[in-house]
VOFIKOL-895387 format. One record per residue (C-alpha): residue number from 1; residue in three letters; chain; x, y, z. Coordinates in nm, 2 decimals. Example, Ala and Ser with C-alpha at 12.3 -4.5 7.8 and 13.67 -1.06 7.14 Angstrom:
BEGIN
     k     r   c     east    north       up
     1   ALA   A     1.23    -0.45     0.78
     2   SER   A     1.37    -0.11     0.71
# end
This chain:
BEGIN
     k     r   c     east    north       up
     1   MET   A     0.00     0.00     0.00
     2   GLU   A     0.14     0.34    -0.10
     3   PRO   A     0.22     0.54     0.22
     4   LYS   A     0.01     0.85     0.27
     5   LYS   A     0.16     1.18     0.18
     6   SER   A     0.28     1.30     0.51
     7   LEU   A     0.60     1.45     0.66
     8   THR   A     0.55     1.30     1.01
     9   LEU   A     0.32     1.00     0.99
    10   ASN   A     0.55     0.76     0.81
    11   GLY   A     0.81     0.71     1.08
    12   MET   A     1.15     0.88     1.14
    13   THR   A     1.24     0.94     0.78
    14   GLY   A     1.53     1.16     0.68
    15   LEU   A     1.29     1.45     0.60
    16   ASN   A     1.12     1.42     0.93
    17   PHE   A     1.46     1.43     1.11
    18   LEU   A     1.54     1.74     0.90
    19   PHE   A     1.21     1.89     1.02
    20   ILE   A     1.30     1.83     1.38
    21   ILE   A     1.65     1.99     1.34
    22   ASN   A     1.48     2.28     1.17
    23   ALA   A     1.23     2.33     1.45
    24   VAL   A     1.50     2.32     1.71
    25   ALA   A     1.69     2.58     1.52
    26   MET   A     1.38     2.80     1.50
    27   ILE   A     1.34     2.78     1.88
    28   ALA   A     1.71     2.86     1.93
    29   VAL   A     1.72     3.16     1.70
    30   SER   A     1.39     3.30     1.84
    31   GLY   A     1.52     3.25     2.19
    32   TYR   A     1.83     3.46     2.10
    33   LEU   A     1.62     3.73     1.94
    34   THR   A     1.39     3.75     2.25
    35   SER   A     1.70     3.78     2.47
    36   HIS   A     1.84     4.04     2.24
    37   PHE   A     1.51     4.24     2.26
    38   TYR   A     1.54     4.26     2.64
    39   ASP   A     1.91     4.31     2.65
    40   THR   A     1.89     4.60     2.40
    41   LEU   A     1.58     4.78     2.54
    42   TYR   A     1.64     4.71     2.90
    43   PRO   A     2.01     4.67     2.95
    44   SER   A     2.16     4.58     3.29
    45   GLN   A     2.51     4.67     3.18
    46   LEU   A     2.68     4.98     3.03
    47   VAL   A     2.68     4.82     2.68
    48   ALA   A     2.33     4.74     2.58
    49   ALA   A     2.35     4.40     2.41
    50   SER   A     2.59     4.15     2.25
    51   THR   A     2.75     4.25     1.92
    52   LEU   A     2.69     3.90     1.78
    53   CYS   A     2.39     4.02     1.58
    54   ASN   A     2.53     4.36     1.49
    55   VAL   A     2.77     4.31     1.20
    56   SER   A     2.75     4.65     1.03
    57   ASN   A     2.52     4.95     0.99
    58   PHE   A     2.31     4.74     0.74
    59   PHE   A     2.34     4.40     0.89
    60   ASN   A     2.23     4.45     1.25
    61   CYS   A     1.95     4.35     1.49
    62   ASP   A     1.91     4.68     1.67
    63   ALA   A     1.72     4.86     1.40
    64   ALA   A     1.46     4.59     1.40
    65   THR   A     1.46     4.58     1.78
    66   TYR   A     1.38     4.95     1.81
    67   SER   A     1.12     4.94     1.54
    68   LYS   A     0.74     4.95     1.62
    69   LEU   A     0.71     4.60     1.48
    70   SER   A     0.95     4.45     1.72
    71   ASN   A     0.67     4.37     1.96
    72   ILE   A     0.29     4.34     1.99
    73   ALA   A     0.16     4.50     2.31
    74   GLY   A     0.50     4.45     2.47
    75   VAL   A     0.54     4.09     2.36
    76   PRO   A     0.85     4.05     2.13
    77   ILE   A     0.75     3.89     1.80
    78   ALA   A     1.04     3.66     1.84
    79   PHE   A     0.84     3.50     2.13
    80   PHE   A     0.59     3.38     1.87
    81   GLY   A     0.88     3.22     1.68
    82   ILE   A     0.96     3.01     1.99
    83   ILE   A     0.59     2.89     2.01
    84   ILE   A     0.58     2.81     1.63
    85   GLY   A     0.91     2.62     1.65
    86   ALA   A     0.77     2.43     1.95
    87   ILE   A     0.46     2.34     1.76
    88   PHE   A     0.66     2.20     1.47
    89   LEU   A     0.88     2.00     1.71
    90   LEU   A     0.57     1.86     1.89
    91   THR   A     0.42     1.76     1.55
    92   ALA   A     0.74     1.57     1.45
    93   LEU   A     0.77     1.39     1.79
    94   MET   A     0.40     1.32     1.84
    95   PRO   A     0.28     1.27     1.49
    96   SER   A    -0.09     1.29     1.41
    97   GLU   A    -0.29     1.40     1.11
    98   ALA   A    -0.45     1.68     1.31
    99   LEU   A    -0.12     1.81     1.43
   100   GLU   A     0.04     1.80     1.09
   101   ARG   A    -0.26     1.98     0.93
   102   THR   A    -0.23     2.25     1.20
   103   SER   A     0.15     2.28     1.15
   104   SER   A     0.10     2.30     0.77
   105   ALA   A    -0.14     2.59     0.80
   106   ILE   A     0.08     2.77     1.06
   107   SER   A     0.39     2.73     0.84
   108   LYS   A     0.21     2.91     0.56
   109   TYR   A     0.09     3.20     0.77
   110   ASN   A     0.43     3.22     0.94
   111   PHE   A     0.62     3.23     0.62
   112   THR   A     0.39     3.49     0.47
   113   GLY   A     0.46     3.71     0.77
   114   CYS   A     0.83     3.65     0.73
   115   VAL   A     0.83     3.77     0.37
   116   LEU   A     0.64     4.09     0.47
   117   LEU   A     0.89     4.15     0.75
   118   PHE   A     1.18     4.10     0.52
   119   PHE   A     1.06     4.37     0.28
   120   PHE   A     0.96     4.60     0.56
   121   SER   A     1.32     4.57     0.70
   122   ILE   A     1.48     4.65     0.36
   123   GLY   A     1.23     4.92     0.26
   124   ALA   A     1.14     5.10     0.58
   125   LEU   A     1.43     5.03     0.81
   126   GLY   A     1.71     5.02     0.55
   127   SER   A     1.87     4.73     0.73
   128   LEU   A     1.85     4.36     0.77
   129   CYS   A     1.87     4.17     1.09
   130   PRO   A     2.10     3.86     1.04
   131   PHE   A     1.93     3.64     1.30
   132   CYS   A     1.58     3.75     1.18
   133   THR   A     1.69     3.65     0.83
   134   LEU   A     1.80     3.32     0.95
   135   TYR   A     1.46     3.27     1.11
   136   TYR   A     1.30     3.36     0.78
   137   VAL   A     1.51     3.09     0.60
   138   LEU   A     1.42     2.83     0.86
   139   SER   A     1.06     2.92     0.83
   140   GLY   A     1.09     2.88     0.45
   141   VAL   A     1.24     2.53     0.50
   142   ALA   A     0.94     2.43     0.72
   143   PHE   A     0.70     2.58     0.48
   144   PHE   A     0.86     2.39     0.18
   145   LEU   A     0.88     2.06     0.36
   146   LEU   A     0.52     2.06     0.47
   147   MET   A     0.39     2.19     0.14
   148   LYS   A     0.58     1.95    -0.08
   149   LYS   A     0.62     1.64     0.14
   150   GLY   A     0.35     1.68     0.40
   151   ILE   A    -0.02     1.75     0.43
   152   ASN   A    -0.06     2.07     0.23
   153   THR   A    -0.34     2.28     0.37
   154   TRP   A    -0.43     2.63     0.48
   155   LYS   A    -0.70     2.50     0.73
   156   PRO   A    -0.57     2.39     1.08
   157   ASP   A    -0.74     2.14     1.30
   158   MET   A    -0.98     2.34     1.52
   159   LYS   A    -0.91     2.15     1.84
   160   TRP   A    -0.53     2.19     1.82
   161   SER   A    -0.57     2.55     1.71
   162   GLY   A    -0.77     2.62     2.03
   163   ILE   A    -0.51     2.45     2.25
   164   PHE   A    -0.22     2.64     2.09
   165   GLY   A    -0.42     2.96     2.10
   166   VAL   A    -0.47     2.93     2.47
   167   ILE   A    -0.10     2.85     2.53
   168   LEU   A    -0.01     3.15     2.32
   169   LEU   A    -0.25     3.39     2.50
   170   VAL   A    -0.14     3.27     2.84
   171   GLY   A     0.23     3.29     2.75
   172   SER   A     0.19     3.63     2.58
   173   PHE   A     0.01     3.76     2.90
   174   PHE   A     0.31     3.67     3.12
   175   VAL   A     0.57     3.79     2.87
   176   GLY   A     0.37     4.12     2.83
   177   GLN   A     0.37     4.16     3.21
   178   HIS   A     0.74     4.10     3.22
   179   THR   A     0.79     4.37     2.96
   180   ALA   A     0.56     4.61     3.13
   181   ASP   A     0.75     4.57     3.46
   182   LYS   A     1.08     4.64     3.28
   183   GLU   A     0.93     4.94     3.10
   184   ASN   A     0.80     5.08     3.42
   185   LYS   A     1.15     5.05     3.59
   186   LYS   A     1.32     5.19     3.28
   187   SER   A     1.08     5.49     3.27
   188   LYS   A     1.14     5.57     3.63
   189   VAL   A     1.52     5.55     3.58
   190   GLY   A     1.49     5.76     3.27
   191   GLU   A     1.29     6.03     3.45
   192   ALA   A     1.54     6.04     3.73
   193   ILE   A     1.84     6.06     3.48
   194   VAL   A     1.67     6.35     3.30
   195   THR   A     1.61     6.53     3.63
   196   GLN   A     1.97     6.48     3.73
   197   TYR   A     2.09     6.60     3.39
   198   ASN   A     1.88     6.91     3.40
   199   LYS   A     2.03     7.00     3.74
   200   LEU   A     2.38     6.99     3.60
   201   ALA   A     2.56     7.33     3.55
   202   THR   A     2.57     7.44     3.19
   203   ILE   A     2.93     7.50     3.11
   204   GLY   A     2.90     7.52     2.73
   205   ASP   A     3.05     7.34     2.44
   206   PRO   A     3.43     7.35     2.40
   207   ASP   A     3.57     7.68     2.28
   208   ILE   A     3.72     7.52     1.97
   209   ASP   A     3.54     7.26     1.76
   210   SER   A     3.74     6.94     1.71
   211   PRO   A     3.84     6.85     1.36
   212   PHE   A     3.80     6.48     1.47
   213   ARG   A     3.43     6.42     1.41
   214   ILE   A     3.28     6.08     1.49
   215   HIS   A     2.95     6.18     1.34
   216   SER   A     2.80     6.49     1.18
   217   ALA   A     2.44     6.57     1.14
   218   THR   A     2.53     6.93     1.05
   219   GLU   A     2.85     7.09     0.92
   220   LYS   A     2.87     7.33     1.21
   221   PHE   A     2.90     7.15     1.54
   222   ALA   A     2.68     7.40     1.73
   223   ASP   A     2.39     7.36     1.49
   224   ALA   A     2.28     7.01     1.59
   225   PRO   A     2.01     6.98     1.86
   226   ILE   A     2.22     6.71     2.03
   227   ARG   A     2.59     6.77     2.07
   228   ILE   A     2.84     6.53     2.23
   229   THR   A     3.21     6.60     2.29
   230   ILE   A     3.41     6.30     2.42
   231   PHE   A     3.73     6.36     2.61
   232   SER   A     3.90     6.02     2.58
   233   ASP   A     4.22     5.82     2.64
   234   PHE   A     4.29     5.53     2.41
   235   GLU   A     4.42     5.31     2.71
   236   CYS   A     4.12     5.38     2.92
   237   PRO   A     3.88     5.07     2.94
   238   PHE   A     3.57     5.28     2.99
   239   CYS   A     3.66     5.50     2.70
   240   LYS   A     3.64     5.19     2.48
   241   ILE   A     3.29     5.12     2.62
   242   VAL   A     3.19     5.48     2.52
   243   SER   A     3.34     5.41     2.17
   244   ASP   A     3.14     5.09     2.15
   245   GLN   A     2.82     5.28     2.24
   246   MET   A     2.85     5.53     1.96
   247   PRO   A     2.73     5.31     1.67
   248   GLU   A     2.39     5.24     1.83
   249   ILE   A     2.35     5.61     1.92
   250   ILE   A     2.43     5.71     1.57
   251   ARG   A     2.19     5.46     1.42
   252   LEU   A     1.90     5.59     1.62
   253   TYR   A     1.98     5.97     1.64
   254   GLY   A     2.21     6.02     1.35
   255   LYS   A     1.99     6.29     1.20
   256   HIS   A     2.00     6.50     1.52
   257   ILE   A     2.35     6.45     1.66
   258   ASN   A     2.70     6.58     1.62
   259   ILE   A     2.98     6.38     1.80
   260   GLN   A     3.33     6.51     1.82
   261   TYR   A     3.64     6.35     1.98
   262   MET   A     3.89     6.53     2.20
   263   PHE   A     4.22     6.37     2.30
   264   TYR   A     4.29     6.36     2.67
   265   PRO   A     4.57     6.11     2.73
   266   LEU   A     4.63     6.03     3.10
   267   ASP   A     5.01     6.06     3.03
   268   SER   A     5.25     6.33     3.14
   269   LYS   A     5.44     6.28     2.82
   270   CYS   A     5.20     6.52     2.64
   271   ASN   A     4.95     6.61     2.91
   272   ALA   A     5.08     6.88     3.15
   273   ASN   A     4.79     6.82     3.38
   274   MET   A     4.92     6.47     3.46
   275   LYS   A     5.19     6.42     3.73
   276   SER   A     5.29     6.07     3.61
   277   ARG   A     5.31     5.84     3.31
   278   GLY   A     4.98     5.67     3.39
   279   HIS   A     4.90     5.54     3.04
   280   VAL   A     5.24     5.52     2.88
   281   ASN   A     5.11     5.45     2.53
   282   ALA   A     4.83     5.70     2.54
   283   CYS   A     5.01     6.00     2.40
   284   ASP   A     5.17     5.80     2.11
   285   ALA   A     4.83     5.65     2.03
   286   ALA   A     4.67     6.00     2.03
   287   ALA   A     4.95     6.13     1.80
   288   ILE   A     4.89     5.87     1.53
   289   ALA   A     4.51     5.92     1.55
   290   ALA   A     4.55     6.30     1.52
   291   CYS   A     4.80     6.27     1.24
   292   ASP   A     4.56     6.28     0.94
   293   GLU   A     4.20     6.39     0.99
   294   ASN   A     4.09     6.17     0.69
   295   LYS   A     4.23     5.86     0.86
   296   PHE   A     4.11     5.94     1.21
   297   HIS   A     3.81     5.70     1.20
   298   ALA   A     4.01     5.40     1.09
   299   VAL   A     4.30     5.47     1.33
   300   HIS   A     4.06     5.54     1.62
   301   ASP   A     3.88     5.21     1.57
   302   ALA   A     4.20     5.01     1.52
   303   ILE   A     4.35     5.15     1.84
   304   PHE   A     4.05     5.06     2.05
   305   GLU   A     4.03     4.72     1.89
   306   HIS   A     4.39     4.65     2.00
   307   GLN   A     4.36     4.83     2.33
   308   GLN   A     4.47     4.52     2.54
   309   THR   A     4.79     4.48     2.33
   310   LEU   A     4.86     4.84     2.24
   311   ALA   A     5.22     4.83     2.36
   312   ASN   A     5.30     4.57     2.10
   313   ASP   A     5.06     4.67     1.83
   314   LEU   A     5.09     5.05     1.81
   315   LYS   A     5.37     5.06     1.55
   316   PHE   A     5.18     4.80     1.35
   317   ILE   A     4.86     5.01     1.35
   318   ALA   A     5.06     5.32     1.26
   319   GLY   A     5.23     5.14     0.97
   320   LYS   A     4.92     4.98     0.84
   321   HIS   A     4.73     5.31     0.82
   322   GLY   A     5.03     5.51     0.68
   323   VAL   A     5.08     5.73     0.99
   324   ALA   A     5.40     5.59     1.13
   325   ASN   A     5.58     5.92     1.07
   326   CYS   A     5.35     6.08     1.34
   327   LEU   A     5.50     5.88     1.62
   328   GLY   A     5.69     6.16     1.80
   329   ASN   A     5.59     6.41     1.54
   330   GLU   A     5.57     6.76     1.69
   331   GLU   A     5.28     6.88     1.47
   332   ALA   A     5.07     6.58     1.56
   333   ILE   A     5.15     6.62     1.93
   334   ASN   A     5.04     6.99     1.91
   335   LYS   A     4.70     6.88     1.78
   336   VAL   A     4.67     6.65     2.08
   337   ILE   A     4.77     6.93     2.32
   338   THR   A     4.51     7.16     2.16
   339   SER   A     4.25     6.91     2.25
   340   ILE   A     4.39     6.87     2.60
   341   ASN   A     4.37     7.24     2.65
   342   GLN   A     3.99     7.24     2.57
   343   ALA   A     3.94     7.04     2.89
   344   ASP   A     4.05     7.32     3.12
   345   LYS   A     3.71     7.49     3.14
   346   TYR   A     3.56     7.16     3.26
   347   ASN   A     3.81     7.09     3.54
   348   LEU   A     3.85     6.75     3.39
   349   LYS   A     3.99     6.49     3.62
   350   SER   A     3.92     6.16     3.45
   351   THR   A     3.83     5.99     3.13
   352   PRO   A     3.59     5.94     2.97
   353   THR   A     3.42     6.27     3.03
   354   ILE   A     3.13     6.36     2.80
   355   ILE   A     3.01     6.71     2.74
   356   LEU   A     2.64     6.67     2.63
   357   ASN   A     2.49     7.00     2.52
   358   GLY   A     2.73     7.19     2.74
   359   LYS   A     2.68     6.98     3.05
   360   LYS   A     2.95     6.76     3.19
   361   ILE   A     2.89     6.38     3.25
   362   GLU   A     3.19     6.21     3.41
   363   GLY   A     3.22     5.84     3.31
   364   THR   A     2.94     5.69     3.10
   365   ILE   A     2.58     5.58     3.13
   366   PRO   A     2.38     5.31     2.95
   367   ASN   A     2.25     5.40     2.61
   368   TYR   A     1.89     5.39     2.72
   369   GLN   A     1.97     5.66     2.98
   370   PHE   A     2.13     5.87     2.70
   371   PHE   A     1.82     5.82     2.49
   372   ALA   A     1.60     5.95     2.77
   373   ILE   A     1.81     6.27     2.78
   374   PHE   A     1.81     6.29     2.40
   375   GLU   A     1.43     6.27     2.38
   376   GLU   A     1.41     6.55     2.64
   377   LEU   A     1.66     6.77     2.44
   378   LEU   A     1.46     6.71     2.11
   379   LYS   A     1.14     6.83     2.28
   380   GLY   A     1.29     7.17     2.29
   381   LYS   A     1.45     7.14     1.94
# end
């Protein structure tokens, strides 16, 4: 007798095993995206989330995470991916015609949603989330297997649909409550941060604009509604954290923000305010970064990337970027000293020190706290 066309009812075939692996992968990817959603929007550390998903300005998860479609009533849409993957896995491990019919219908609706989200990401967000795209591919595999090798239908079994619907509603309720609790705590912290920021003395922007721009929304530094000046030392670990925070800030507020870099090496070799050689490579690192304004971005990123091995790698970085002649170069050092002198009006004692619209923030704060301040600043734009 010819076996009935089914992906799951004919035993543990190779295709059914592939369906199981695919379902497990869907759960894993959705789990990561759900975790990324909370780590990004409600961080517990200075750097919002892992960089595993943020490959470049185009290939990153943050744009999708911050979009309005990242969640439904506080429930991250990746949570639905976990449920869908679990349904597929249950169908493969406990095969029945009713379950496969339900999974077949769900795979069609799910894949249709994936296609729409893909084009939304490209068209509206101008970016593509790598892990979301992986989920789209996995959804396409499930859709194809069930359509070509399984029971092909758009109509799910009503009994199983009801059971899964209840599970989804109950799960969504608790996940939504979890999000609401985090949002409430975040809102209170944000309000407190804005209050503290507003109480800070307004000292003003530096007297001289830095030629070393990290991002420019306007040609003239003073014209942007949000203005950040970073006094930084290349051997300072927290300065690297600030550097790592900037791409996310630029992605979300790039149209409104100017960010400039000021050198402040904690090294008496070039900084007269220092009494000792605290960071013995900081002045040399600053000199090669200041050497050529057109190469600043590349040298800046390379130095921070090699921060832990700077003593050994500094000459390599300088040679790679064609600025080796600036090690010990008087002109380059003078550019660094010009930056250092801009710190005098702020009574600067440590790095990083951030001047945000003329107010001094010593150290750094999580990005979501910056965002709360930014939104307040933009209200008075």
